[in-house]
C-alpha atoms as one frame of an Amber mdcrd trajectory, in Angstrom:
protein
  20.131 133.527 123.230  21.665 135.122 120.177  23.555 137.754 122.182  25.190
 135.267 124.553  28.416 134.986 122.479  29.042 138.656 123.255  29.657 137.596
 126.854  32.689 135.456 126.161  34.884 135.747 129.256  34.797 132.874 131.771
  33.879 135.314 134.546  30.643 136.129 132.675  29.411 132.520 132.557  27.255
 132.907 135.670  25.664 136.103 134.396  25.014 134.509 131.006  23.403 131.426
 132.545  21.352 133.485 135.016  20.123 135.819 132.265  19.091 132.943 130.009
  17.261 130.988 132.724  15.577 134.121 134.080  14.394 135.127 130.617  12.958
 131.652 129.990  11.227 131.553 133.389   9.723 135.027 132.968   8.569 134.167
 129.448   6.762 131.049 130.668   5.223 132.976 133.568   3.939 135.779 131.318
   2.604 133.304 128.763   0.749 131.380 131.474  -0.850 134.599 132.679  -1.830
 135.870 129.229  -2.906 132.530 127.750  -5.014 131.426 130.715  -8.546 131.104
 129.372 -10.722 131.085 132.467 -13.644 132.690 130.670 -14.594 129.456 128.875
 -15.274 127.638 132.135 -14.509 124.195 130.765 -12.196 121.765 132.503 -10.152
 121.318 129.318  -9.514 125.026 128.856  -5.880 124.810 129.884  -3.748 124.300
 126.789  -0.078 123.505 126.634   2.130 126.518 126.097   4.600 124.612 123.959
   4.333 121.952 121.318   6.818 119.323 120.184   8.660 121.707 117.836   9.086
 124.281 120.600  10.608 121.652 122.865  12.917 120.453 120.095  14.072 124.050
 119.549  14.766 124.496 123.258  16.669 121.215 123.300  18.797 122.344 120.346
  19.556 125.628 122.130  20.505 123.679 125.260  22.945 121.511 123.291  24.422
 124.577 121.590  24.893 126.169 125.013  26.580 123.032 126.395  28.852 122.895
 123.364  29.681 126.596 123.699  30.485 126.504 127.387  31.732 122.967 128.083
  32.717 120.911 125.059  34.405 123.546 122.915  36.655 124.912 125.681  37.626
 121.406 126.794  38.151 119.728 123.442  38.905 122.412 120.879  40.390 125.317
 122.835  43.942 124.663 121.646  42.931 124.595 117.964  42.799 128.145 116.648
  41.061 127.230 113.404  37.927 126.041 115.269  37.476 129.202 117.352  34.486
 130.245 115.208  32.356 127.142 115.916  30.413 128.398 118.968  29.416 131.594
 117.207  28.550 129.696 114.028  26.352 127.203 115.864  24.607 129.978 117.792
  23.994 132.001 114.645  22.627 129.070 112.655  20.336 127.810 115.421  18.961
 131.305 116.081  18.473 131.963 112.354  16.570 128.708 111.854  14.427 129.506
 114.900  13.608 133.009 113.667  12.701 131.748 110.193  10.472 129.071 111.753
   8.736 131.713 113.900   8.206 133.873 110.846   6.716 130.979 108.868   4.427
 129.984 111.750   3.176 133.557 112.097   2.609 133.671 108.323   0.483 130.512
 108.541  -1.520 131.936 111.461  -2.006 135.189 109.567  -3.249 133.244 106.539
  -5.656 131.267 108.728  -7.013 134.449 110.272  -7.563 136.159 106.922  -9.181
 133.083 105.328 -11.677 132.811 108.176 -12.694 136.436 107.784 -11.404 137.378
 111.248 -10.288 140.897 111.847  -6.538 141.181 112.292  -6.556 144.242 114.536
């Protein structure tokens, strides 16, 4: 999502949307394949791939995308001093998401080392 501002021409909107949706769909498909725990045999073995925070992050990215492609061109296109807003919103939302991912992986790494599990 962070590279989408590089495709800024109106003719590239379809490619940008297709690339984003395809990436999301392939990510979900690969996660379903790799996270499927059929070896346990229990009926409750299927876990959700996303939690509430993941869905909130996706919702924020959706609103940033709508602002970038619909609201900003319609409402603020004639104001030159607000031309930076789509890039700023994309950068901030992606930075917060990356920091959150880093912190979550740090917590999981701490849990794994405190339990005595091997990391590799």
